[in-house]
PDB file of N, CA, C, O and CB in Angstrom:
ATOM      1  N   MET A   1       0.292  80.890 -10.979  1.00  0.00           N
ATOM      2  CA  MET A   1      -0.757  79.972 -10.609  1.00  0.00           C
ATOM      3  C   MET A   1      -1.554  80.491  -9.402  1.00  0.00           C
ATOM      4  O   MET A   1      -2.780  80.389  -9.368  1.00  0.00           O
ATOM      5  CB  MET A   1      -0.165  78.604 -10.307  1.00  0.00           C
ATOM      6  N   ALA A   2      -0.839  81.049  -8.414  1.00  0.00           N
ATOM      7  CA  ALA A   2      -1.522  81.581  -7.231  1.00  0.00           C
ATOM      8  C   ALA A   2      -2.421  82.750  -7.599  1.00  0.00           C
ATOM      9  O   ALA A   2      -3.495  82.919  -7.023  1.00  0.00           O
ATOM     10  CB  ALA A   2      -0.504  82.017  -6.173  1.00  0.00           C
ATOM     11  N   GLY A   3      -1.977  83.563  -8.566  1.00  0.00           N
ATOM     12  CA  GLY A   3      -2.795  84.693  -9.022  1.00  0.00           C
ATOM     13  C   GLY A   3      -4.096  84.232  -9.644  1.00  0.00           C
ATOM     14  O   GLY A   3      -5.129  84.883  -9.486  1.00  0.00           O
ATOM     15  N   ASP A   4      -4.052  83.097 -10.360  1.00  0.00           N
ATOM     16  CA  ASP A   4      -5.263  82.546 -10.956  1.00  0.00           C
ATOM     17  C   ASP A   4      -6.254  82.124  -9.881  1.00  0.00           C
ATOM     18  O   ASP A   4      -7.457  82.351 -10.008  1.00  0.00           O
ATOM     19  CB  ASP A   4      -4.923  81.357 -11.856  1.00  0.00           C
ATOM     20  N   MET A   5      -5.737  81.507  -8.819  1.00  0.00           N
ATOM     21  CA  MET A   5      -6.592  81.056  -7.724  1.00  0.00           C
ATOM     22  C   MET A   5      -7.219  82.256  -7.022  1.00  0.00           C
ATOM     23  O   MET A   5      -8.415  82.250  -6.732  1.00  0.00           O
ATOM     24  CB  MET A   5      -5.788  80.201  -6.719  1.00  0.00           C
ATOM     25  N   GLU A   6      -6.418  83.284  -6.747  1.00  0.00           N
ATOM     26  CA  GLU A   6      -6.944  84.485  -6.094  1.00  0.00           C
ATOM     27  C   GLU A   6      -7.975  85.156  -6.981  1.00  0.00           C
ATOM     28  O   GLU A   6      -9.015  85.603  -6.498  1.00  0.00           O
ATOM     29  CB  GLU A   6      -5.810  85.468  -5.757  1.00  0.00           C
ATOM     30  N   SER A   7      -7.696  85.231  -8.273  1.00  0.00           N
ATOM     31  CA  SER A   7      -8.619  85.839  -9.217  1.00  0.00           C
ATOM     32  C   SER A   7      -9.911  85.041  -9.276  1.00  0.00           C
ATOM     33  O   SER A   7     -11.001  85.614  -9.300  1.00  0.00           O
ATOM     34  CB  SER A   7      -7.985  85.937 -10.607  1.00  0.00           C
ATOM     35  N   SER A   8      -9.792  83.734  -9.298  1.00  0.00           N
ATOM     36  CA  SER A   8     -10.959  82.858  -9.340  1.00  0.00           C
ATOM     37  C   SER A   8     -11.788  82.996  -8.069  1.00  0.00           C
ATOM     38  O   SER A   8     -13.016  83.059  -8.127  1.00  0.00           O
ATOM     39  CB  SER A   8     -10.528  81.401  -9.534  1.00  0.00           C
ATOM     40  N   ASP A   9     -11.119  83.044  -6.927  1.00  0.00           N
ATOM     41  CA  ASP A   9     -11.823  83.212  -5.653  1.00  0.00           C
ATOM     42  C   ASP A   9     -12.535  84.556  -5.588  1.00  0.00           C
ATOM     43  O   ASP A   9     -13.670  84.636  -5.117  1.00  0.00           O
ATOM     44  CB  ASP A   9     -10.848  83.083  -4.484  1.00  0.00           C
ATOM     45  N   ALA A  10     -11.879  85.607  -6.055  1.00  0.00           N
ATOM     46  CA  ALA A  10     -12.484  86.937  -6.050  1.00  0.00           C
ATOM     47  C   ALA A  10     -13.689  86.977  -6.978  1.00  0.00           C
ATOM     48  O   ALA A  10     -14.712  87.580  -6.654  1.00  0.00           O
ATOM     49  CB  ALA A  10     -11.457  88.002  -6.464  1.00  0.00           C
ATOM     50  N   PHE A  11     -13.562  86.332  -8.135  1.00  0.00           N
ATOM     51  CA  PHE A  11     -14.677  86.306  -9.095  1.00  0.00           C
ATOM     52  C   PHE A  11     -15.851  85.519  -8.519  1.00  0.00           C
ATOM     53  O   PHE A  11     -17.006  85.922  -8.659  1.00  0.00           O
ATOM     54  CB  PHE A  11     -14.226  85.686 -10.443  1.00  0.00           C
ATOM     55  N   GLU A  12     -15.549  84.403  -7.876  1.00  0.00           N
ATOM     56  CA  GLU A  12     -16.615  83.596  -7.268  1.00  0.00           C
ATOM     57  C   GLU A  12     -17.328  84.387  -6.173  1.00  0.00           C
ATOM     58  O   GLU A  12     -18.555  84.347  -6.072  1.00  0.00           O
ATOM     59  CB  GLU A  12     -16.039  82.282  -6.688  1.00  0.00           C
ATOM     60  N   LYS A  13     -16.566  85.099  -5.360  1.00  0.00           N
ATOM     61  CA  LYS A  13     -17.170  85.918  -4.302  1.00  0.00           C
ATOM     62  C   LYS A  13     -18.048  87.013  -4.912  1.00  0.00           C
ATOM     63  O   LYS A  13     -19.148  87.274  -4.427  1.00  0.00           O
ATOM     64  CB  LYS A  13     -16.073  86.548  -3.404  1.00  0.00           C
ATOM     65  N   TRP A  14     -17.556  87.651  -5.976  1.00  0.00           N
ATOM     66  CA  TRP A  14     -18.340  88.682  -6.662  1.00  0.00           C
ATOM     67  C   TRP A  14     -19.641  88.079  -7.188  1.00  0.00           C
ATOM     68  O   TRP A  14     -20.712  88.660  -7.018  1.00  0.00           O
ATOM     69  CB  TRP A  14     -17.524  89.314  -7.825  1.00  0.00           C
ATOM     70  N   ALA A  15     -19.544  86.904  -7.831  1.00  0.00           N
ATOM     71  CA  ALA A  15     -20.720  86.263  -8.420  1.00  0.00           C
ATOM     72  C   ALA A  15     -21.759  85.913  -7.349  1.00  0.00           C
ATOM     73  O   ALA A  15     -22.956  86.110  -7.558  1.00  0.00           O
ATOM     74  CB  ALA A  15     -20.307  84.999  -9.185  1.00  0.00           C
ATOM     75  N   LEU A  16     -21.306  85.398  -6.212  1.00  0.00           N
ATOM     76  CA  LEU A  16     -22.237  85.057  -5.135  1.00  0.00           C
ATOM     77  C   LEU A  16     -22.908  86.296  -4.561  1.00  0.00           C
ATOM     78  O   LEU A  16     -24.107  86.283  -4.281  1.00  0.00           O
ATOM     79  CB  LEU A  16     -21.510  84.303  -4.028  1.00  0.00           C
ATOM     80  N   CYS A  17     -22.141  87.362  -4.385  1.00  0.00           N
ATOM     81  CA  CYS A  17     -22.708  88.615  -3.873  1.00  0.00           C
ATOM     82  C   CYS A  17     -23.718  89.194  -4.856  1.00  0.00           C
ATOM     83  O   CYS A  17     -24.777  89.679  -4.456  1.00  0.00           O
ATOM     84  CB  CYS A  17     -21.593  89.640  -3.596  1.00  0.00           C
ATOM     85  N   LYS A  18     -23.383  89.141  -6.146  1.00  0.00           N
ATOM     86  CA  LYS A  18     -24.276  89.674  -7.180  1.00  0.00           C
ATOM     87  C   LYS A  18     -25.570  88.858  -7.235  1.00  0.00           C
ATOM     88  O   LYS A  18     -26.655  89.429  -7.344  1.00  0.00           O
ATOM     89  CB  LYS A  18     -23.574  89.666  -8.565  1.00  0.00           C
ATOM     90  N   ALA A  19     -25.463  87.532  -7.159  1.00  0.00           N
ATOM     91  CA  ALA A  19     -26.656  86.681  -7.174  1.00  0.00           C
ATOM     92  C   ALA A  19     -27.545  86.977  -5.973  1.00  0.00           C
ATOM     93  O   ALA A  19     -28.766  87.060  -6.099  1.00  0.00           O
ATOM     94  CB  ALA A  19     -26.260  85.193  -7.185  1.00  0.00           C
ATOM     95  N   HIS A  20     -26.924  87.136  -4.808  1.00  0.00           N
ATOM     96  CA  HIS A  20     -27.688  87.449  -3.592  1.00  0.00           C
ATOM     97  C   HIS A  20     -28.401  88.794  -3.746  1.00  0.00           C
ATOM     98  O   HIS A  20     -29.570  88.933  -3.389  1.00  0.00           O
ATOM     99  CB  HIS A  20     -26.756  87.472  -2.349  1.00  0.00           C
ATOM    100  N   GLU A  21     -27.683  89.775  -4.280  1.00  0.00           N
ATOM    101  CA  GLU A  21     -28.250  91.108  -4.487  1.00  0.00           C
ATOM    102  C   GLU A  21     -29.463  91.049  -5.427  1.00  0.00           C
ATOM    103  O   GLU A  21     -30.498  91.653  -5.148  1.00  0.00           O
ATOM    104  CB  GLU A  21     -27.180  92.061  -5.058  1.00  0.00           C
ATOM    105  N   ILE A  22     -29.328  90.325  -6.530  1.00  0.00           N
ATOM    106  CA  ILE A  22     -30.417  90.227  -7.513  1.00  0.00           C
ATOM    107  C   ILE A  22     -31.625  89.510  -6.905  1.00  0.00           C
ATOM    108  O   ILE A  22     -32.756  89.978  -7.037  1.00  0.00           O
ATOM    109  CB  ILE A  22     -29.936  89.480  -8.785  1.00  0.00           C
ATOM    110  N   LEU A  23     -31.387  88.385  -6.244  1.00  0.00           N
ATOM    111  CA  LEU A  23     -32.502  87.639  -5.661  1.00  0.00           C
ATOM    112  C   LEU A  23     -33.165  88.397  -4.522  1.00  0.00           C
ATOM    113  O   LEU A  23     -34.378  88.312  -4.333  1.00  0.00           O
ATOM    114  CB  LEU A  23     -32.023  86.290  -5.164  1.00  0.00           C
ATOM    115  N   SER A  24     -32.365  89.141  -3.762  1.00  0.00           N
ATOM    116  CA  SER A  24     -32.927  89.907  -2.648  1.00  0.00           C
ATOM    117  C   SER A  24     -33.812  91.045  -3.125  1.00  0.00           C
ATOM    118  O   SER A  24     -34.762  91.419  -2.437  1.00  0.00           O
ATOM    119  CB  SER A  24     -31.816  90.458  -1.781  1.00  0.00           C
ATOM    120  N   LYS A  25     -33.518  91.594  -4.278  1.00  0.00           N
ATOM    121  CA  LYS A  25     -34.294  92.726  -4.780  1.00  0.00           C
ATOM    122  C   LYS A  25     -35.319  92.265  -5.816  1.00  0.00           C
ATOM    123  O   LYS A  25     -36.512  92.186  -5.524  1.00  0.00           O
ATOM    124  CB  LYS A  25     -33.363  93.787  -5.390  1.00  0.00           C
ATOM    125  N   GLU A  26     -34.851  91.964  -7.020  1.00  0.00           N
ATOM    126  CA  GLU A  26     -35.770  91.615  -8.113  1.00  0.00           C
ATOM    127  C   GLU A  26     -36.490  90.295  -7.857  1.00  0.00           C
ATOM    128  O   GLU A  26     -37.669  90.155  -8.182  1.00  0.00           O
ATOM    129  CB  GLU A  26     -35.009  91.534  -9.432  1.00  0.00           C
ATOM    130  N   GLY A  27     -35.784  89.330  -7.276  1.00  0.00           N
ATOM    131  CA  GLY A  27     -36.421  88.051  -6.978  1.00  0.00           C
ATOM    132  C   GLY A  27     -37.529  88.193  -5.948  1.00  0.00           C
ATOM    133  O   GLY A  27     -38.590  87.583  -6.077  1.00  0.00           O
ATOM    134  N   PHE A  28     -37.281  88.995  -4.934  1.00  0.00           N
ATOM    135  CA  PHE A  28     -38.309  89.218  -3.918  1.00  0.00           C
ATOM    136  C   PHE A  28     -39.529  89.923  -4.508  1.00  0.00           C
ATOM    137  O   PHE A  28     -40.668  89.570  -4.204  1.00  0.00           O
ATOM    138  CB  PHE A  28     -37.740  90.040  -2.759  1.00  0.00           C
ATOM    139  N   LEU A  29     -39.278  90.928  -5.358  1.00  0.00           N
ATOM    140  CA  LEU A  29     -40.399  91.641  -5.984  1.00  0.00           C
ATOM    141  C   LEU A  29     -41.246  90.696  -6.836  1.00  0.00           C
ATOM    142  O   LEU A  29     -42.475  90.779  -6.822  1.00  0.00           O
ATOM    143  CB  LEU A  29     -39.880  92.803  -6.848  1.00  0.00           C
ATOM    144  N   LEU A  30     -40.596  89.804  -7.571  1.00  0.00           N
ATOM    145  CA  LEU A  30     -41.319  88.832  -8.392  1.00  0.00           C
ATOM    146  C   LEU A  30     -42.119  87.876  -7.516  1.00  0.00           C
ATOM    147  O   LEU A  30     -43.284  87.598  -7.800  1.00  0.00           O
ATOM    148  CB  LEU A  30     -40.343  88.044  -9.281  1.00  0.00           C
ATOM    149  N   MET A  31     -41.505  87.378  -6.463  1.00  0.00           N
ATOM    150  CA  MET A  31     -42.199  86.466  -5.559  1.00  0.00           C
ATOM    151  C   MET A  31     -43.420  87.134  -4.921  1.00  0.00           C
ATOM    152  O   MET A  31     -44.487  86.530  -4.815  1.00  0.00           O
ATOM    153  CB  MET A  31     -41.242  85.972  -4.472  1.00  0.00           C
ATOM    154  N   ASP A  32     -43.245  88.381  -4.500  1.00  0.00           N
ATOM    155  CA  ASP A  32     -44.337  89.116  -3.864  1.00  0.00           C
ATOM    156  C   ASP A  32     -45.506  89.309  -4.833  1.00  0.00           C
ATOM    157  O   ASP A  32     -46.665  89.125  -4.460  1.00  0.00           O
ATOM    158  CB  ASP A  32     -43.839  90.479  -3.357  1.00  0.00           C
ATOM    159  N   ALA A  33     -45.200  89.676  -6.063  1.00  0.00           N
ATOM    160  CA  ALA A  33     -46.248  89.870  -7.067  1.00  0.00           C
ATOM    161  C   ALA A  33     -46.954  88.557  -7.392  1.00  0.00           C
ATOM    162  O   ALA A  33     -48.177  88.523  -7.529  1.00  0.00           O
ATOM    163  CB  ALA A  33     -45.657  90.477  -8.343  1.00  0.00           C
ATOM    164  N   ALA A  34     -46.185  87.481  -7.515  1.00  0.00           N
ATOM    165  CA  ALA A  34     -46.780  86.181  -7.829  1.00  0.00           C
ATOM    166  C   ALA A  34     -47.681  85.704  -6.693  1.00  0.00           C
ATOM    167  O   ALA A  34     -48.764  85.173  -6.938  1.00  0.00           O
ATOM    168  CB  ALA A  34     -45.684  85.140  -8.104  1.00  0.00           C
ATOM    169  N   GLN A  35     -47.239  85.893  -5.466  1.00  0.00           N
ATOM    170  CA  GLN A  35     -48.062  85.485  -4.311  1.00  0.00           C
ATOM    171  C   GLN A  35     -49.354  86.293  -4.247  1.00  0.00           C
ATOM    172  O   GLN A  35     -50.384  85.786  -3.802  1.00  0.00           O
ATOM    173  CB  GLN A  35     -47.273  85.655  -2.996  1.00  0.00           C
ATOM    174  N   ALA A  36     -49.302  87.536  -4.686  1.00  0.00           N
ATOM    175  CA  ALA A  36     -50.492  88.388  -4.686  1.00  0.00           C
ATOM    176  C   ALA A  36     -51.380  88.105  -5.900  1.00  0.00           C
ATOM    177  O   ALA A  36     -52.451  88.693  -6.047  1.00  0.00           O
ATOM    178  CB  ALA A  36     -50.084  89.867  -4.667  1.00  0.00           C
ATOM    179  N   LEU A  37     -50.922  87.195  -6.768  1.00  0.00           N
ATOM    180  CA  LEU A  37     -51.650  86.858  -7.996  1.00  0.00           C
ATOM    181  C   LEU A  37     -51.896  88.084  -8.870  1.00  0.00           C
ATOM    182  O   LEU A  37     -52.929  88.203  -9.529  1.00  0.00           O
ATOM    183  CB  LEU A  37     -52.979  86.198  -7.653  1.00  0.00           C
ATOM    184  N   ASP A  38     -50.925  88.987  -8.859  1.00  0.00           N
ATOM    185  CA  ASP A  38     -50.995  90.211  -9.654  1.00  0.00           C
ATOM    186  C   ASP A  38     -50.232  89.973 -10.956  1.00  0.00           C
ATOM    187  O   ASP A  38     -49.004  90.059 -11.000  1.00  0.00           O
ATOM    188  CB  ASP A  38     -50.409  91.441  -8.866  1.00  0.00           C
ATOM    189  N   LYS A  39     -50.984  89.674 -12.011  1.00  0.00           N
ATOM    190  CA  LYS A  39     -50.350  89.310 -13.290  1.00  0.00           C
ATOM    191  C   LYS A  39     -49.527  90.443 -13.882  1.00  0.00           C
ATOM    192  O   LYS A  39     -48.457  90.203 -14.440  1.00  0.00           O
ATOM    193  CB  LYS A  39     -51.405  88.884 -14.289  1.00  0.00           C
ATOM    194  N   LYS A  40     -50.013  91.674 -13.767  1.00  0.00           N
ATOM    195  CA  LYS A  40     -49.283  92.814 -14.330  1.00  0.00           C
ATOM    196  C   LYS A  40     -47.949  93.006 -13.615  1.00  0.00           C
ATOM    197  O   LYS A  40     -46.913  93.150 -14.263  1.00  0.00           O
ATOM    198  CB  LYS A  40     -50.129  94.101 -14.232  1.00  0.00           C
ATOM    199  N   ARG A  41     -47.969  93.007 -12.284  1.00  0.00           N
ATOM    200  CA  ARG A  41     -46.724  93.149 -11.513  1.00  0.00           C
ATOM    201  C   ARG A  41     -45.799  91.955 -11.700  1.00  0.00           C
ATOM    202  O   ARG A  41     -44.579  92.115 -11.748  1.00  0.00           O
ATOM    203  CB  ARG A  41     -47.037  93.324 -10.029  1.00  0.00           C
ATOM    204  N   THR A  42     -46.374  90.751 -11.808  1.00  0.00           N
ATOM    205  CA  THR A  42     -45.561  89.554 -12.014  1.00  0.00           C
ATOM    206  C   THR A  42     -44.811  89.663 -13.334  1.00  0.00           C
ATOM    207  O   THR A  42     -43.611  89.398 -13.394  1.00  0.00           O
ATOM    208  CB  THR A  42     -46.440  88.278 -11.992  1.00  0.00           C
ATOM    209  N   LYS A  43     -45.508  90.050 -14.381  1.00  0.00           N
ATOM    210  CA  LYS A  43     -44.878  90.193 -15.699  1.00  0.00           C
ATOM    211  C   LYS A  43     -43.793  91.272 -15.654  1.00  0.00           C
ATOM    212  O   LYS A  43     -42.692  91.075 -16.168  1.00  0.00           O
ATOM    213  CB  LYS A  43     -45.939  90.539 -16.778  1.00  0.00           C
ATOM    214  N   SER A  44     -44.108  92.396 -15.045  1.00  0.00           N
ATOM    215  CA  SER A  44     -43.157  93.503 -14.945  1.00  0.00           C
ATOM    216  C   SER A  44     -41.917  93.103 -14.137  1.00  0.00           C
ATOM    217  O   SER A  44     -40.792  93.412 -14.531  1.00  0.00           O
ATOM    218  CB  SER A  44     -43.833  94.724 -14.304  1.00  0.00           C
ATOM    219  N   ASN A  45     -42.122  92.423 -13.019  1.00  0.00           N
ATOM    220  CA  ASN A  45     -41.003  92.030 -12.170  1.00  0.00           C
ATOM    221  C   ASN A  45     -40.198  90.889 -12.773  1.00  0.00           C
ATOM    222  O   ASN A  45     -38.997  90.788 -12.524  1.00  0.00           O
ATOM    223  CB  ASN A  45     -41.506  91.632 -10.803  1.00  0.00           C
ATOM    224  N   ALA A  46     -40.832  90.031 -13.558  1.00  0.00           N
ATOM    225  CA  ALA A  46     -40.083  88.995 -14.277  1.00  0.00           C
ATOM    226  C   ALA A  46     -39.146  89.657 -15.282  1.00  0.00           C
ATOM    227  O   ALA A  46     -38.005  89.229 -15.457  1.00  0.00           O
ATOM    228  CB  ALA A  46     -41.048  88.003 -14.996  1.00  0.00           C
ATOM    229  N   PHE A  47     -39.636  90.699 -15.936  1.00  0.00           N
ATOM    230  CA  PHE A  47     -38.812  91.460 -16.878  1.00  0.00           C
ATOM    231  C   PHE A  47     -37.626  92.100 -16.150  1.00  0.00           C
ATOM    232  O   PHE A  47     -36.501  92.059 -16.648  1.00  0.00           O
ATOM    233  CB  PHE A  47     -39.658  92.547 -17.588  1.00  0.00           C
ATOM    234  N   LEU A  48     -37.870  92.688 -14.980  1.00  0.00           N
ATOM    235  CA  LEU A  48     -36.791  93.297 -14.191  1.00  0.00           C
ATOM    236  C   LEU A  48     -35.756  92.258 -13.764  1.00  0.00           C
ATOM    237  O   LEU A  48     -34.555  92.525 -13.791  1.00  0.00           O
ATOM    238  CB  LEU A  48     -37.367  93.997 -12.954  1.00  0.00           C
ATOM    239  N   LEU A  49     -36.223  91.080 -13.373  1.00  0.00           N
ATOM    240  CA  LEU A  49     -35.307  90.017 -12.967  1.00  0.00           C
ATOM    241  C   LEU A  49     -34.459  89.556 -14.148  1.00  0.00           C
ATOM    242  O   LEU A  49     -33.248  89.385 -14.012  1.00  0.00           O
ATOM    243  CB  LEU A  49     -36.086  88.832 -12.378  1.00  0.00           C
ATOM    244  N   ARG A  50     -35.091  89.354 -15.311  1.00  0.00           N
ATOM    245  CA  ARG A  50     -34.332  88.960 -16.514  1.00  0.00           C
ATOM    246  C   ARG A  50     -33.288  89.997 -16.862  1.00  0.00           C
ATOM    247  O   ARG A  50     -32.157  89.652 -17.204  1.00  0.00           O
ATOM    248  CB  ARG A  50     -35.272  88.753 -17.707  1.00  0.00           C
ATOM    249  N   ASN A  51     -33.657  91.275 -16.779  1.00  0.00           N
ATOM    250  CA  ASN A  51     -32.702  92.343 -17.095  1.00  0.00           C
ATOM    251  C   ASN A  51     -31.550  92.393 -16.098  1.00  0.00           C
ATOM    252  O   ASN A  51     -30.402  92.604 -16.490  1.00  0.00           O
ATOM    253  CB  ASN A  51     -33.411  93.689 -17.123  1.00  0.00           C
ATOM    254  N   ALA A  52     -31.841  92.203 -14.833  1.00  0.00           N
ATOM    255  CA  ALA A  52     -30.784  92.213 -13.814  1.00  0.00           C
ATOM    256  C   ALA A  52     -29.812  91.058 -14.051  1.00  0.00           C
ATOM    257  O   ALA A  52     -28.600  91.226 -13.921  1.00  0.00           O
ATOM    258  CB  ALA A  52     -31.392  92.121 -12.389  1.00  0.00           C
ATOM    259  N   ILE A  53     -30.344  89.888 -14.398  1.00  0.00           N
ATOM    260  CA  ILE A  53     -29.478  88.738 -14.687  1.00  0.00           C
ATOM    261  C   ILE A  53     -28.636  89.007 -15.925  1.00  0.00           C
ATOM    262  O   ILE A  53     -27.438  88.727 -15.932  1.00  0.00           O
ATOM    263  CB  ILE A  53     -30.316  87.456 -14.882  1.00  0.00           C
ATOM    264  N   ALA A  54     -29.254  89.550 -16.974  1.00  0.00           N
ATOM    265  CA  ALA A  54     -28.515  89.855 -18.207  1.00  0.00           C
ATOM    266  C   ALA A  54     -27.402  90.870 -17.948  1.00  0.00           C
ATOM    267  O   ALA A  54     -26.285  90.708 -18.440  1.00  0.00           O
ATOM    268  CB  ALA A  54     -29.472  90.390 -19.287  1.00  0.00           C
ATOM    269  N   ARG A  55     -27.708  91.919 -17.174  1.00  0.00           N
ATOM    270  CA  ARG A  55     -26.690  92.921 -16.844  1.00  0.00           C
ATOM    271  C   ARG A  55     -25.539  92.304 -16.072  1.00  0.00           C
ATOM    272  O   ARG A  55     -24.377  92.622 -16.323  1.00  0.00           O
ATOM    273  CB  ARG A  55     -27.303  94.060 -16.037  1.00  0.00           C
ATOM    274  N   SER A  56     -25.860  91.420 -15.130  1.00  0.00           N
ATOM    275  CA  SER A  56     -24.799  90.804 -14.333  1.00  0.00           C
ATOM    276  C   SER A  56     -23.939  89.874 -15.189  1.00  0.00           C
ATOM    277  O   SER A  56     -22.733  89.769 -14.963  1.00  0.00           O
ATOM    278  CB  SER A  56     -25.399  90.027 -13.152  1.00  0.00           C
ATOM    279  N   LEU A  57     -24.540  89.206 -16.160  1.00  0.00           N
ATOM    280  CA  LEU A  57     -23.754  88.350 -17.054  1.00  0.00           C
ATOM    281  C   LEU A  57     -22.816  89.180 -17.925  1.00  0.00           C
ATOM    282  O   LEU A  57     -21.671  88.793 -18.159  1.00  0.00           O
ATOM    283  CB  LEU A  57     -24.682  87.503 -17.939  1.00  0.00           C
ATOM    284  N   MET A  58     -23.304  90.320 -18.403  1.00  0.00           N
ATOM    285  CA  MET A  58     -22.443  91.202 -19.196  1.00  0.00           C
ATOM    286  C   MET A  58     -21.324  91.769 -18.331  1.00  0.00           C
ATOM    287  O   MET A  58     -20.184  91.884 -18.780  1.00  0.00           O
ATOM    288  CB  MET A  58     -23.265  92.349 -19.824  1.00  0.00           C
ATOM    289  N   GLU A  59     -21.651  92.122 -17.094  1.00  0.00           N
ATOM    290  CA  GLU A  59     -20.631  92.625 -16.172  1.00  0.00           C
ATOM    291  C   GLU A  59     -19.600  91.535 -15.872  1.00  0.00           C
ATOM    292  O   GLU A  59     -18.400  91.807 -15.827  1.00  0.00           O
ATOM    293  CB  GLU A  59     -21.283  93.125 -14.860  1.00  0.00           C
ATOM    294  N   ALA A  60     -20.066  90.312 -15.670  1.00  0.00           N
ATOM    295  CA  ALA A  60     -19.156  89.194 -15.397  1.00  0.00           C
ATOM    296  C   ALA A  60     -18.219  88.957 -16.570  1.00  0.00           C
ATOM    297  O   ALA A  60     -17.028  88.714 -16.376  1.00  0.00           O
ATOM    298  CB  ALA A  60     -19.948  87.916 -15.093  1.00  0.00           C
ATOM    299  N   ALA A  61     -18.748  89.027 -17.786  1.00  0.00           N
ATOM    300  CA  ALA A  61     -17.917  88.821 -18.970  1.00  0.00           C
ATOM    301  C   ALA A  61     -16.842  89.897 -19.063  1.00  0.00           C
ATOM    302  O   ALA A  61     -15.703  89.608 -19.430  1.00  0.00           O
ATOM    303  CB  ALA A  61     -18.780  88.819 -20.242  1.00  0.00           C
ATOM    304  N   SER A  62     -17.197  91.130 -18.734  1.00  0.00           N
ATOM    305  CA  SER A  62     -16.208  92.207 -18.802  1.00  0.00           C
ATOM    306  C   SER A  62     -15.173  92.066 -17.699  1.00  0.00           C
ATOM    307  O   SER A  62     -14.003  92.388 -17.908  1.00  0.00           O
ATOM    308  CB  SER A  62     -16.892  93.573 -18.706  1.00  0.00           C
ATOM    309  N   LEU A  63     -15.580  91.590 -16.529  1.00  0.00           N
ATOM    310  CA  LEU A  63     -14.634  91.389 -15.429  1.00  0.00           C
ATOM    311  C   LEU A  63     -13.659  90.263 -15.736  1.00  0.00           C
ATOM    312  O   LEU A  63     -12.479  90.359 -15.401  1.00  0.00           O
ATOM    313  CB  LEU A  63     -15.382  91.089 -14.130  1.00  0.00           C
ATOM    314  N   ARG A  64     -14.131  89.208 -16.363  1.00  0.00           N
ATOM    315  CA  ARG A  64     -13.273  88.068 -16.679  1.00  0.00           C
ATOM    316  C   ARG A  64     -12.262  88.398 -17.761  1.00  0.00           C
ATOM    317  O   ARG A  64     -11.222  87.746 -17.861  1.00  0.00           O
ATOM    318  CB  ARG A  64     -14.111  86.888 -17.110  1.00  0.00           C
ATOM    319  N   SER A  65     -12.560  89.413 -18.577  1.00  0.00           N
ATOM    320  CA  SER A  65     -11.630  89.764 -19.644  1.00  0.00           C
ATOM    321  C   SER A  65     -10.524  90.694 -19.162  1.00  0.00           C
ATOM    322  O   SER A  65      -9.554  90.921 -19.885  1.00  0.00           O
ATOM    323  CB  SER A  65     -12.377  90.409 -20.790  1.00  0.00           C
ATOM    324  N   LEU A  66     -10.654  91.237 -17.949  1.00  0.00           N
ATOM    325  CA  LEU A  66      -9.620  92.113 -17.403  1.00  0.00           C
ATOM    326  C   LEU A  66      -8.481  91.268 -16.839  1.00  0.00           C
ATOM    327  O   LEU A  66      -8.727  90.200 -16.277  1.00  0.00           O
ATOM    328  CB  LEU A  66     -10.206  93.044 -16.307  1.00  0.00           C
ATOM    329  N   PRO A  67      -7.238  91.729 -16.980  1.00  0.00           N
ATOM    330  CA  PRO A  67      -6.134  90.971 -16.382  1.00  0.00           C
ATOM    331  C   PRO A  67      -6.212  91.031 -14.862  1.00  0.00           C
ATOM    332  O   PRO A  67      -6.631  92.038 -14.292  1.00  0.00           O
ATOM    333  CB  PRO A  67      -4.773  91.512 -16.870  1.00  0.00           C
ATOM    334  N   ALA A  68      -5.810  89.959 -14.220  1.00  0.00           N
ATOM    335  CA  ALA A  68      -5.816  89.897 -12.751  1.00  0.00           C
ATOM    336  C   ALA A  68      -4.745  90.835 -12.211  1.00  0.00           C
ATOM    337  O   ALA A  68      -3.817  91.210 -12.927  1.00  0.00           O
ATOM    338  CB  ALA A  68      -5.576  88.436 -12.244  1.00  0.00           C
ATOM    339  N   ALA A  69      -4.880  91.208 -10.950  1.00  0.00           N
ATOM    340  CA  ALA A  69      -3.907  92.105 -10.316  1.00  0.00           C
ATOM    341  C   ALA A  69      -2.509  91.501 -10.428  1.00  0.00           C
ATOM    342  O   ALA A  69      -2.317  90.319 -10.141  1.00  0.00           O
ATOM    343  CB  ALA A  69      -4.274  92.359  -8.822  1.00  0.00           C
ATOM    344  N   GLY A  70      -1.556  92.290 -10.836  1.00  0.00           N
ATOM    345  CA  GLY A  70      -0.196  91.831 -10.950  1.00  0.00           C
ATOM    346  C   GLY A  70       0.149  91.223 -12.306  1.00  0.00           C
ATOM    347  O   GLY A  70       1.317  90.952 -12.583  1.00  0.00           O
ATOM    348  N   GLU A  71      -0.859  91.006 -13.152  1.00  0.00           N
ATOM    349  CA  GLU A  71      -0.605  90.464 -14.491  1.00  0.00           C
ATOM    350  C   GLU A  71      -0.468  91.588 -15.495  1.00  0.00           C
ATOM    351  O   GLU A  71      -0.996  92.681 -15.289  1.00  0.00           O
ATOM    352  CB  GLU A  71      -1.728  89.507 -14.918  1.00  0.00           C
ATOM    353  N   THR A  72       0.230  91.327 -16.568  1.00  0.00           N
ATOM    354  CA  THR A  72       0.309  92.286 -17.652  1.00  0.00           C
ATOM    355  C   THR A  72      -0.439  91.740 -18.835  1.00  0.00           C
ATOM    356  O   THR A  72      -0.452  90.532 -19.071  1.00  0.00           O
ATOM    357  CB  THR A  72       1.765  92.601 -18.022  1.00  0.00           C
ATOM    358  N   ALA A  73      -1.059  92.619 -19.576  1.00  0.00           N
ATOM    359  CA  ALA A  73      -1.864  92.197 -20.726  1.00  0.00           C
ATOM    360  C   ALA A  73      -1.000  91.847 -21.905  1.00  0.00           C
ATOM    361  O   ALA A  73      -1.515  91.471 -22.958  1.00  0.00           O
ATOM    362  CB  ALA A  73      -2.843  93.278 -21.118  1.00  0.00           C
TER     363      ALA A  73
END
């Protein structure tokens, strides 16, 4: 039970760090383009943000399928 809590806490910390990383980079680029009313950059940066989110979701799914430290598969 304690391993589940540690695993859950580690996953939550990873998810928060990943969200911060994505918003700090791709989110900022999208915001900057939108504020500049640059439709081409806005569209391009929205695509980058969607891709970063999709990649992080795939990474999260693969991390959740791994056994926690100390567990056997």
